[in-house]
TORZA-55238 format. One line per field, with one value per residue: residue in three letters; x, z, y of N, C-alpha, C, O in turn. Coordinates in pm, whole numbers, m for minus. Layout:
! residues N
rest <- ALA; ...
nxx <- X; ...
nzz <- Z; ...
nyy <- Y; ...
caxx <- X; ...
cazz <- Z; ...
cayy <- Y; ...
cxx <- X; ...
czz <- Z; ...
cyy <- Y; ...
oxx <- X; ...
ozz <- Z; ...
oyy <- Y; ...
This chain:
! residues 220
rest <- UNK; UNK; UNK; UNK; UNK; UNK; UNK; UNK; UNK; UNK; UNK; UNK; UNK; UNK; UNK; UNK; UNK; UNK; UNK; UNK; UNK; UNK; UNK; UNK; UNK; UNK; UNK; UNK; UNK; UNK; UNK; UNK; UNK; UNK; UNK; UNK; UNK; UNK; UNK; UNK; UNK; UNK; UNK; UNK; UNK; UNK; UNK; UNK; UNK; UNK; UNK; UNK; UNK; UNK; UNK; UNK; UNK; UNK; UNK; UNK; UNK; UNK; UNK; UNK; UNK; UNK; UNK; UNK; UNK; UNK; UNK; UNK; UNK; UNK; UNK; UNK; UNK; UNK; UNK; UNK; UNK; UNK; UNK; UNK; UNK; UNK; UNK; UNK; UNK; UNK; UNK; UNK; UNK; UNK; UNK; UNK; UNK; UNK; UNK; UNK; UNK; UNK; UNK; UNK; UNK; UNK; UNK; UNK; UNK; UNK; UNK; UNK; UNK; UNK; UNK; UNK; UNK; UNK; UNK; UNK; UNK; UNK; UNK; UNK; UNK; UNK; UNK; UNK; UNK; UNK; UNK; UNK; UNK; UNK; UNK; UNK; UNK; UNK; UNK; UNK; UNK; UNK; UNK; UNK; UNK; UNK; UNK; UNK; UNK; UNK; UNK; UNK; UNK; UNK; UNK; UNK; UNK; UNK; UNK; UNK; UNK; UNK; UNK; UNK; UNK; UNK; UNK; UNK; UNK; UNK; UNK; UNK; UNK; UNK; UNK; UNK; UNK; UNK; UNK; UNK; UNK; UNK; UNK; UNK; UNK; UNK; UNK; UNK; UNK; UNK; UNK; UNK; UNK; UNK; UNK; UNK; UNK; UNK; UNK; UNK; UNK; UNK; UNK; UNK; UNK; UNK; UNK; UNK; UNK; UNK; UNK; UNK; UNK; UNK; UNK; UNK; UNK; UNK; UNK; UNK
nxx <- m18775; m18901; m18775; m18896; m18753; m18655; m18894; m18977; m18768; m18812; m19060; m18983; m18804; m18981; m19149; m18968; m18905; m19155; m19190; m18975; m19050; m19281; m19163; m19009; m19211; m19345; m19154; m19152; m19189; m19485; m19682; m19683; m19824; m19798; m19932; m19933; m20072; m20048; m20325; m20417; m20293; m20166; m20406; m20629; m20931; m21194; m21464; m21680; m21983; m22301; m22453; m22577; m22372; m22486; m22669; m22500; m22336; m22523; m22593; m22355; m22325; m22562; m22531; m22300; m22383; m22577; m22459; m22200; m21999; m21840; m21889; m21633; m21561; m21687; m21702; m21872; m21811; m21547; m21581; m21503; m21515; m21463; m21451; m21474; m21392; m21432; m21376; m21444; m21184; m21234; m21316; m21244; m20969; m20694; m20485; m20354; m20342; m20353; m20231; m20239; m20112; m20079; m19952; m20044; m19940; m20096; m20140; m20331; m20424; m20419; m20582; m20523; m20601; m20724; m20737; m20791; m20540; m20619; m20863; m20784; m20628; m20825; m20992; m20819; m20651; m20803; m20803; m20838; m20974; m20904; m21018; m20971; m21125; m21096; m21304; m21350; m21559; m21628; m21731; m21774; m21929; m22259; m22404; m22236; m22034; m21742; m21593; m21362; m21189; m20987; m20824; m20705; m20562; m20550; m20453; m20454; m20332; m20288; m20083; m19974; m19621; m19459; m19216; m19231; m19351; m19188; m19123; m19336; m19611; m19695; m19741; m19883; m19890; m20023; m19999; m20135; m20212; m20489; m20433; m20176; m19953; m19857; m19607; m19523; m19290; m19330; m19313; m19438; m19602; m19558; m19341; m19351; m19528; m19527; m19256; m19119; m19077; m19175; m18981; m18929; m19212; m19309; m19568; m19804; m20027; m20310; m20557; m20901; m21062; m21327; m21451; m21423; m21550; m21812; m21903; m21880; m22045; m22293; m22341; m22399
nzz <- m19096; m19378; m19700; m20042; m20220; m20050; m19977; m20225; m20262; m20052; m20130; m20364; m20266; m20109; m20308; m20452; m20253; m20211; m20464; m20463; m20256; m20371; m20584; m20448; m20323; m20551; m20655; m20480; m20424; m20471; m20183; m20044; m19900; m19853; m19803; m19766; m19730; m19723; m19768; m19784; m19798; m20065; m20221; m20335; m20508; m20470; m20465; m20335; m20432; m20340; m20568; m20896; m21194; m21427; m21316; m21178; m21387; m21555; m21382; m21363; m21628; m21649; m21446; m21537; m21782; m21707; m21539; m21502; m21641; m21947; m22161; m22290; m22382; m22380; m22292; m22259; m22247; m22154; m21931; m21896; m21860; m21981; m21881; m21893; m21750; m21764; m21656; m21382; m21136; m20869; m20571; m20663; m20684; m20461; m20388; m20181; m19936; m19997; m19976; m20108; m20213; m20426; m20760; m21038; m21326; m21546; m21518; m21333; m21019; m20724; m20424; m20107; m20125; m19991; m19959; m20132; m20348; m20595; m20641; m20659; m20891; m21076; m21070; m21143; m21346; m21510; m21478; m21536; m21501; m21619; m21614; m21633; m21615; m21551; m21529; m21390; m21411; m21265; m21264; m20982; m20877; m20924; m20762; m20669; m20737; m20846; m20836; m20963; m20958; m21139; m21167; m21361; m21333; m21472; m21416; m21509; m21648; m21848; m21855; m21882; m21885; m21573; m21579; m21776; m22083; m22298; m22257; m22329; m22311; m22047; m21998; m21760; m21588; m21384; m21344; m21235; m21073; m20900; m20554; m20577; m20610; m20749; m20825; m20901; m20966; m20922; m21003; m20898; m20977; m21162; m21379; m21564; m21460; m21169; m21130; m20994; m20883; m20711; m20508; m20623; m20572; m20450; m20570; m20485; m20586; m20527; m20551; m20440; m20431; m20482; m20728; m20756; m20523; m20552; m20770; m20676; m20449; m20563; m20661; m20462
nyy <- m17352; m17520; m17543; m17497; m17654; m17853; m17977; m18083; m18260; m18442; m18548; m18673; m18864; m19015; m19118; m19274; m19457; m19583; m19697; m19871; m20043; m20154; m20289; m20479; m20631; m20723; m20893; m21101; m21449; m21660; m21754; m22069; m22364; m22703; m23028; m23379; m23705; m24052; m24257; m24520; m24850; m25056; m25264; m25525; m25466; m25646; m25886; m26140; m26275; m26399; m26483; m26566; m26603; m26484; m26302; m26122; m26036; m25906; m25701; m25555; m25460; m25315; m25117; m24986; m24881; m24701; m24520; m24267; m24384; m24490; m24757; m24938; m25189; m25524; m25867; m26144; m26416; m26428; m26284; m26022; m25674; m25352; m25024; m24663; m24343; m23994; m23675; m23456; m23436; m23416; m23571; m23819; m23847; m23786; m23534; m23412; m23137; m22784; m22462; m22136; m21823; m21567; m21492; m21701; m21897; m21818; m21556; m21491; m21363; m21529; m21527; m21618; m21898; m22200; m22536; m22845; m22985; m23099; m22975; m22707; m22726; m22793; m22566; m22349; m22441; m22594; m22873; m23228; m23563; m23885; m24205; m24555; m24861; m25201; m25472; m25781; m26056; m26354; m26688; m26878; m27081; m27223; m27058; m26864; m26583; m26421; m26098; m25871; m25561; m25344; m25038; m24765; m24448; m24122; m23815; m23480; m23165; m22867; m22582; m22234; m22189; m22138; m21998; m21812; m21651; m21721; m21980; m22125; m22358; m22592; m22930; m23138; m23444; m23699; m24038; m24339; m24653; m24812; m24822; m24740; m24450; m24131; m23887; m23547; m23293; m22952; m22601; m22281; m21972; m21662; m21556; m21353; m21168; m21157; m21173; m21367; m21706; m22010; m22241; m22581; m22793; m23107; m23269; m23504; m23762; m23974; m24240; m24209; m24423; m24418; m24469; m24750; m24843; m24746; m24897; m25168; m25164; m25137; m25385; m25558
caxx <- m18870; m18861; m18779; m18968; m18661; m18651; m19023; m18972; m18674; m18878; m19162; m18912; m18753; m19097; m19194; m18868; m18920; m19277; m19163; m18884; m19131; m19366; m19078; m18973; m19331; m19372; m19055; m19165; m19259; m19611; m19675; m19744; m19812; m19848; m19926; m19988; m20066; m20095; m20445; m20446; m20192; m20213; m20491; m20717; m21072; m21268; m21577; m21752; m22127; m22386; m22545; m22533; m22290; m22571; m22725; m22394; m22295; m22626; m22586; m22237; m22356; m22668; m22475; m22205; m22453; m22663; m22378; m22115; m21900; m21862; m21845; m21541; m21558; m21733; m21700; m21935; m21742; m21428; m21622; m21428; m21578; m21374; m21525; m21387; m21449; m21362; m21447; m21385; m21102; m21275; m21384; m21190; m20826; m20653; m20350; m20306; m20396; m20271; m20261; m20168; m20138; m19989; m19985; m20016; m19874; m20183; m20156; m20435; m20379; m20495; m20572; m20550; m20670; m20696; m20821; m20720; m20469; m20695; m20964; m20709; m20590; m20945; m21040; m20728; m20582; m20898; m20755; m20939; m20936; m20946; m21001; m21006; m21149; m21116; m21388; m21355; m21669; m21590; m21823; m21714; m22024; m22390; m22461; m22133; m21962; m21629; m21575; m21240; m21183; m20857; m20845; m20589; m20600; m20465; m20493; m20365; m20369; m20188; m20082; m19857; m19506; m19435; m19094; m19258; m19413; m19092; m19114; m19455; m19703; m19643; m19839; m19850; m19972; m20001; m20057; m20117; m20315; m20549; m20338; m20046; m19953; m19761; m19571; m19465; m19229; m19381; m19292; m19558; m19578; m19562; m19222; m19385; m19607; m19477; m19110; m19060; m19145; m19144; m18896; m19012; m19292; m19336; m19712; m19833; m20169; m20353; m20701; m20986; m21128; m21471; m21498; m21433; m21649; m21946; m21940; m21899; m22160; m22415; m22357; m22435
cazz <- m19208; m19486; m19830; m20149; m20274; m19956; m19991; m20350; m20241; m19967; m20212; m20458; m20189; m20073; m20430; m20480; m20150; m20240; m20584; m20422; m20180; m20468; m20661; m20360; m20308; m20680; m20679; m20382; m20480; m20405; m20058; m20059; m19796; m19911; m19713; m19828; m19645; m19785; m19693; m19786; m19861; m20187; m20201; m20446; m20489; m20521; m20382; m20367; m20418; m20343; m20681; m21017; m21287; m21514; m21237; m21153; m21516; m21597; m21291; m21403; m21753; m21623; m21370; m21622; m21888; m21650; m21463; m21581; m21715; m22085; m22182; m22403; m22434; m22289; m22346; m22156; m22239; m22070; m21809; m21885; m21901; m21970; m21882; m21876; m21689; m21799; m21597; m21268; m21046; m20730; m20515; m20715; m20651; m20347; m20414; m20066; m19908; m20065; m19951; m20209; m20219; m20522; m20901; m21107; m21455; m21648; m21485; m21233; m20881; m20632; m20290; m19989; m20150; m19896; m19993; m20188; m20471; m20714; m20663; m20706; m21030; m21160; m21076; m21206; m21462; m21584; m21470; m21557; m21467; m21705; m21547; m21712; m21521; m21599; m21435; m21418; m21348; m21278; m21202; m20890; m20873; m20972; m20672; m20621; m20844; m20801; m20915; m20932; m21028; m21149; m21226; m21392; m21324; m21538; m21372; m21590; m21692; m21923; m21809; m21926; m21800; m21474; m21606; m21869; m22212; m22392; m22229; m22385; m22218; m21976; m21973; m21635; m21577; m21283; m21388; m21130; m21059; m20767; m20456; m20598; m20613; m20843; m20785; m21002; m20907; m20989; m20949; m20911; m20989; m21298; m21395; m21646; m21382; m21033; m21136; m20903; m20874; m20590; m20518; m20666; m20475; m20494; m20555; m20494; m20601; m20505; m20570; m20322; m20448; m20495; m20849; m20728; m20418; m20608; m20853; m20596; m20359; m20643; m20698; m20343
cayy <- m17348; m17610; m17478; m17566; m17755; m17966; m18048; m18161; m18371; m18542; m18615; m18761; m18978; m19098; m19188; m19377; m19560; m19660; m19776; m19978; m20139; m20224; m20379; m20589; m20715; m20788; m20996; m21208; m21565; m21691; m21827; m22202; m22467; m22828; m23143; m23501; m23824; m24175; m24295; m24663; m24933; m25122; m25381; m25557; m25440; m25761; m25925; m26264; m26252; m26519; m26463; m26636; m26526; m26402; m26192; m26025; m25979; m25810; m25586; m25478; m25392; m25218; m25004; m24914; m24808; m24596; m24426; m24177; m24462; m24528; m24896; m24948; m25325; m25629; m26003; m26228; m26546; m26412; m26215; m25898; m25548; m25235; m24899; m24546; m24224; m23870; m23563; m23388; m23519; m23395; m23686; m23944; m23850; m23703; m23484; m23338; m23005; m22684; m22321; m22058; m21680; m21505; m21510; m21827; m21873; m21759; m21415; m21474; m21348; m21612; m21469; m21700; m22024; m22306; m22650; m22960; m22948; m23137; m22871; m22591; m22752; m22788; m22428; m22254; m22499; m22676; m23011; m23332; m23700; m23995; m24334; m24674; m24968; m25337; m25547; m25925; m26128; m26495; m26783; m26975; m27192; m27179; m26958; m26771; m26514; m26338; m25976; m25797; m25433; m25277; m24905; m24682; m24307; m24023; m23681; m23396; m23031; m22790; m22443; m22159; m22221; m22032; m21920; m21703; m21678; m21780; m22124; m22189; m22423; m22708; m23035; m23207; m23565; m23802; m24165; m24438; m24753; m24820; m24871; m24674; m24305; m24073; m23750; m23458; m23174; m22833; m22467; m22198; m21829; m21609; m21473; m21237; m21073; m21143; m21169; m21465; m21835; m22085; m22359; m22695; m22867; m23244; m23290; m23648; m23794; m24111; m24252; m24217; m24552; m24398; m24537; m24893; m24867; m24723; m25012; m25291; m25150; m25155; m25526; m25637
cxx <- m18815; m18877; m18858; m18882; m18656; m18780; m19024; m18881; m18738; m18984; m19097; m18862; m18866; m19145; m19099; m18882; m19042; m19258; m19073; m18961; m19219; m19285; m19040; m19089; m19360; m19277; m19063; m19238; m19391; m19588; m19749; m19723; m19874; m19831; m19994; m19972; m20122; m20211; m20469; m20334; m20253; m20293; m20573; m20861; m21149; m21374; m21631; m21899; m22202; m22498; m22490; m22451; m22375; m22629; m22621; m22352; m22394; m22623; m22469; m22267; m22460; m22614; m22384; m22275; m22535; m22583; m22297; m22007; m21941; m21810; m21759; m21544; m21620; m21739; m21753; m21863; m21619; m21461; m21554; m21508; m21477; m21458; m21428; m21466; m21366; m21441; m21371; m21300; m21152; m21359; m21323; m21039; m20800; m20508; m20299; m20372; m20298; m20321; m20177; m20210; m20034; m20037; m19960; m19981; m19965; m20213; m20263; m20373; m20472; m20474; m20618; m20637; m20628; m20791; m20736; m20655; m20550; m20804; m20899; m20676; m20710; m20993; m20951; m20656; m20674; m20853; m20870; m20884; m20989; m20915; m21046; m21012; m21172; m21190; m21392; m21469; m21645; m21687; m21745; m21799; m22157; m22447; m22358; m22054; m21857; m21615; m21447; m21233; m21041; m20876; m20713; m20636; m20498; m20522; m20399; m20422; m20255; m20198; m19968; m19741; m19480; m19312; m19113; m19304; m19319; m19073; m19238; m19544; m19637; m19757; m19793; m19944; m19926; m20071; m20029; m20234; m20374; m20449; m20201; m20063; m19850; m19729; m19502; m19410; m19270; m19332; m19418; m19518; m19592; m19447; m19252; m19459; m19546; m19327; m19044; m19143; m19100; m19032; m18985; m19085; m19322; m19483; m19743; m19984; m20194; m20503; m20775; m21063; m21281; m21527; m21520; m21545; m21791; m21993; m21972; m22019; m22292; m22438; m22405; m22585
czz <- m19325; m19620; m19931; m20206; m20184; m19962; m20115; m20334; m20157; m20045; m20308; m20386; m20148; m20191; m20464; m20381; m20176; m20362; m20550; m20347; m20273; m20547; m20578; m20344; m20437; m20706; m20579; m20445; m20409; m20275; m20075; m19934; m19853; m19810; m19779; m19731; m19720; m19702; m19688; m19855; m19979; m20154; m20327; m20409; m20555; m20420; m20430; m20335; m20424; m20445; m20802; m21105; m21372; m21441; m21216; m21282; m21563; m21510; m21327; m21528; m21730; m21549; m21459; m21726; m21834; m21572; m21557; m21659; m21862; m22103; m22308; m22466; m22332; m22364; m22240; m22140; m22147; m21938; m21789; m21940; m21882; m21983; m21860; m21816; m21732; m21741; m21482; m21184; m20902; m20682; m20555; m20699; m20534; m20369; m20300; m20049; m19957; m20029; m20048; m20203; m20312; m20664; m20945; m21252; m21566; m21617; m21381; m21094; m20790; m20491; m20185; m20020; m20044; m19924; m20041; m20320; m20595; m20745; m20715; m20854; m21123; m21178; m21164; m21330; m21549; m21589; m21487; m21518; m21573; m21634; m21637; m21618; m21592; m21491; m21478; m21340; m21372; m21199; m21112; m20879; m20925; m20888; m20618; m20739; m20784; m20895; m20868; m21019; m21023; m21223; m21248; m21400; m21398; m21504; m21439; m21611; m21774; m21880; m21877; m21832; m21703; m21504; m21715; m22006; m22310; m22370; m22277; m22277; m22156; m21951; m21855; m21618; m21462; m21332; m21283; m21131; m20919; m20671; m20466; m20588; m20714; m20796; m20899; m20929; m20989; m20923; m20976; m20914; m21135; m21313; m21475; m21567; m21244; m21021; m21040; m20907; m20747; m20616; m20562; m20548; m20532; m20466; m20582; m20500; m20581; m20530; m20436; m20321; m20456; m20618; m20822; m20628; m20468; m20688; m20765; m20503; m20434; m20685; m20582; m20333
cyy <- m17432; m17540; m17561; m17679; m17878; m18047; m18137; m18281; m18481; m18619; m18714; m18885; m19072; m19180; m19301; m19491; m19649; m19749; m19893; m20087; m20221; m20326; m20501; m20685; m20791; m20903; m21111; m21327; m21588; m21768; m21959; m22285; m22593; m22941; m23262; m23618; m23943; m24230; m24445; m24738; m25007; m25247; m25406; m25519; m25553; m25802; m26059; m26242; m26384; m26500; m26537; m26542; m26432; m26282; m26082; m25957; m25873; m25684; m25495; m25397; m25283; m25095; m24920; m24830; m24692; m24491; m24338; m24252; m24474; m24670; m24902; m25086; m25420; m25762; m26097; m26360; m26537; m26343; m26081; m25779; m25436; m25109; m24783; m24431; m24104; m23753; m23502; m23482; m23515; m23513; m23818; m23958; m23757; m23664; m23395; m23203; m22899; m22545; m22238; m21912; m21616; m21528; m21654; m21795; m21823; m21611; m21387; m21458; m21426; m21559; m21569; m21823; m22125; m22421; m22766; m22922; m22984; m23035; m22742; m22607; m22748; m22643; m22340; m22308; m22586; m22822; m23109; m23468; m23794; m24126; m24447; m24794; m25102; m25415; m25693; m25988; m26278; m26584; m26878; m27101; m27140; m27066; m26859; m26714; m26421; m26218; m25907; m25672; m25379; m25145; m24833; m24536; m24221; m23885; m23581; m23255; m22972; m22645; m22368; m22186; m22107; m21946; m21815; m21749; m21746; m21929; m22199; m22248; m22546; m22806; m23119; m23325; m23653; m23928; m24271; m24535; m24749; m24883; m24807; m24522; m24258; m23932; m23678; m23335; m23051; m22706; m22386; m22051; m21787; m21511; m21346; m21129; m21049; m21140; m21266; m21593; m21906; m22185; m22476; m22760; m23004; m23275; m23438; m23670; m23943; m24120; m24248; m24350; m24540; m24468; m24685; m24922; m24847; m24843; m25134; m25282; m25168; m25299; m25611; m25656
oxx <- m18700; m18983; m18884; m18934; m18652; m18777; m19067; m18909; m18721; m18997; m19148; m18875; m18851; m19179; m19142; m18872; m19034; m19303; m19092; m18941; m19232; m19332; m19039; m19071; m19395; m19314; m18989; m19340; m19409; m19488; m19865; m19618; m19989; m19729; m20100; m19872; m20232; m20198; m20536; m20285; m20375; m20253; m20584; m20905; m21168; m21374; m21630; m21935; m22170; m22617; m22371; m22459; m22342; m22638; m22650; m22334; m22355; m22647; m22480; m22237; m22449; m22647; m22389; m22231; m22560; m22636; m22323; m21932; m22059; m21697; m21806; m21531; m21608; m21776; m21684; m21854; m21591; m21380; m21548; m21560; m21412; m21528; m21316; m21588; m21243; m21558; m21248; m21339; m21115; m21459; m21346; m20987; m20874; m20418; m20210; m20448; m20176; m20438; m20058; m20328; m19916; m20147; m19868; m19992; m19914; m20298; m20284; m20281; m20591; m20360; m20737; m20735; m20510; m20913; m20623; m20706; m20549; m20834; m20953; m20693; m20698; m21031; m21000; m20605; m20630; m20864; m20985; m20763; m21106; m20801; m21147; m20914; m21256; m21146; m21433; m21476; m21643; m21720; m21658; m21747; m22167; m22528; m22389; m22012; m21882; m21624; m21426; m21268; m20981; m20937; m20622; m20736; m20378; m20625; m20277; m20541; m20142; m20308; m19874; m19761; m19478; m19305; m19022; m19298; m19363; m19013; m19244; m19552; m19536; m19858; m19679; m20066; m19807; m20191; m19914; m20341; m20315; m20388; m20120; m20173; m19765; m19814; m19433; m19476; m19247; m19311; m19495; m19414; m19632; m19454; m19187; m19453; m19518; m19273; m18926; m19263; m19002; m18994; m19106; m19028; m19357; m19519; m19713; m20060; m20109; m20571; m20718; m21123; m21353; m21637; m21623; m21624; m21881; m22108; m22079; m22088; m22391; m22544; m22447; m22632
ozz <- m19364; m19649; m19909; m20236; m20232; m19954; m20109; m20384; m20186; m20029; m20332; m20437; m20153; m20177; m20501; m20419; m20166; m20364; m20602; m20369; m20257; m20573; m20628; m20350; m20433; m20771; m20591; m20512; m20297; m20260; m20116; m19870; m19896; m19742; m19841; m19661; m19775; m19581; m19597; m19960; m19991; m20069; m20414; m20296; m20677; m20305; m20550; m20226; m20506; m20413; m20809; m21093; m21388; m21497; m21233; m21287; m21605; m21559; m21323; m21534; m21783; m21584; m21455; m21756; m21906; m21542; m21678; m21735; m21897; m22064; m22418; m22588; m22211; m22481; m22143; m22028; m22072; m21845; m21677; m22052; m21777; m22082; m21814; m21829; m21736; m21774; m21483; m21163; m20822; m20743; m20489; m20700; m20511; m20369; m20321; m20135; m19959; m20049; m20069; m20190; m20279; m20687; m20897; m21295; m21673; m21681; m21345; m21057; m20779; m20445; m20175; m19949; m20010; m19913; m19996; m20394; m20692; m20862; m20803; m20933; m21237; m21289; m21248; m21411; m21647; m21693; m21455; m21504; m21612; m21598; m21708; m21550; m21681; m21377; m21590; m21217; m21487; m21084; m21161; m20872; m20966; m20935; m20530; m20828; m20684; m21017; m20748; m21137; m20916; m21330; m21166; m21465; m21389; m21558; m21427; m21593; m21769; m21868; m21926; m21712; m21743; m21458; m21742; m22040; m22396; m22453; m22268; m22166; m22206; m21891; m21850; m21632; m21445; m21360; m21245; m21183; m20829; m20702; m20375; m20561; m20758; m20736; m20982; m20841; m21109; m20801; m21067; m20861; m21220; m21265; m21457; m21602; m21207; m20915; m21007; m20930; m20683; m20730; m20540; m20440; m20650; m20352; m20689; m20428; m20613; m20529; m20332; m20219; m20438; m20613; m20860; m20648; m20430; m20676; m20779; m20480; m20374; m20739; m20602; m20239
oyy <- m17419; m17484; m17679; m17787; m17991; m18170; m18252; m18390; m18600; m18741; m18824; m18997; m19194; m19297; m19410; m19608; m19771; m19863; m20003; m20206; m20342; m20437; m20614; m20807; m20909; m21001; m21209; m21307; m21540; m21838; m21960; m22278; m22592; m22950; m23247; m23628; m23936; m24248; m24494; m24695; m25019; m25326; m25319; m25537; m25556; m25758; m26088; m26198; m26470; m26501; m26566; m26420; m26314; m26173; m25964; m25836; m25765; m25574; m25373; m25277; m25173; m24982; m24797; m24719; m24596; m24384; m24335; m24191; m24468; m24699; m24875; m25101; m25399; m25768; m26127; m26412; m26630; m26342; m26031; m25784; m25428; m25090; m24803; m24422; m24111; m23735; m23496; m23597; m23601; m23549; m23920; m24069; m23661; m23748; m23313; m23158; m22920; m22512; m22265; m21881; m21612; m21576; m21720; m21680; m21787; m21550; m21271; m21531; m21395; m21547; m21602; m21849; m22135; m22406; m22783; m22838; m22909; m23010; m22676; m22514; m22705; m22604; m22265; m22230; m22644; m22887; m23078; m23486; m23785; m24154; m24437; m24824; m25113; m25423; m25725; m25975; m26322; m26556; m26951; m27212; m27024; m26987; m26778; m26787; m26352; m26232; m25886; m25675; m25369; m25142; m24840; m24505; m24243; m23844; m23594; m23230; m23019; m22591; m22431; m22204; m21991; m21832; m21737; m21867; m21822; m21997; m22321; m22196; m22596; m22770; m23165; m23310; m23678; m23925; m24292; m24505; m24689; m24985; m24819; m24472; m24336; m23866; m23737; m23280; m23045; m22702; m22418; m22012; m21866; m21397; m21243; m21012; m20935; m21108; m21250; m21589; m21867; m22211; m22471; m22780; m23017; m23303; m23490; m23605; m24026; m24017; m24280; m24384; m24638; m24522; m24741; m25015; m24921; m24886; m25195; m25381; m25209; m25332; m25725; m25720
């Protein structure tokens, strides 16, 4: 026959065990799986069109003014147009695939996220993309015009530092040109909530070239 004292002791031991298990789980770092693959080697985005300079120039200005681009500068004599893009990174940069399960540094518990890192960063860190495109329109002859596009990408977000509130916020930026890539080493987790963070992950970003391809396809 089990005494009252023994029952109380067993309940106490069970409570301590459950508390210990909870503490161990809370101290476990988030689970992450990251994969990245370079999709295209560096190349120039240019095209020769069997159209007059004026026709192509007007098409560039017309497309830029009607699309999501903002025209920063244009000079017909030099054939140079500078446009900019600011908005969602999704579709325009590729930062690899990312699986995540655990707390992030703003205290949010992410459960079994599986997708692309740029989408993860937009959803949970309000990440954005700023792109600046230089477009050169050059007359080759009365019936042929050359167009070259160079783009610079700035993908960024600001988040609370994973190591805790005393570390303040952390600004993270990937800056790269078309054909190139950039990488940033990041840790994930929330030391204030989950009491653990991951080992550093090297997150790499590259362009998808959608900005360039959209423009050039509209000139054909």
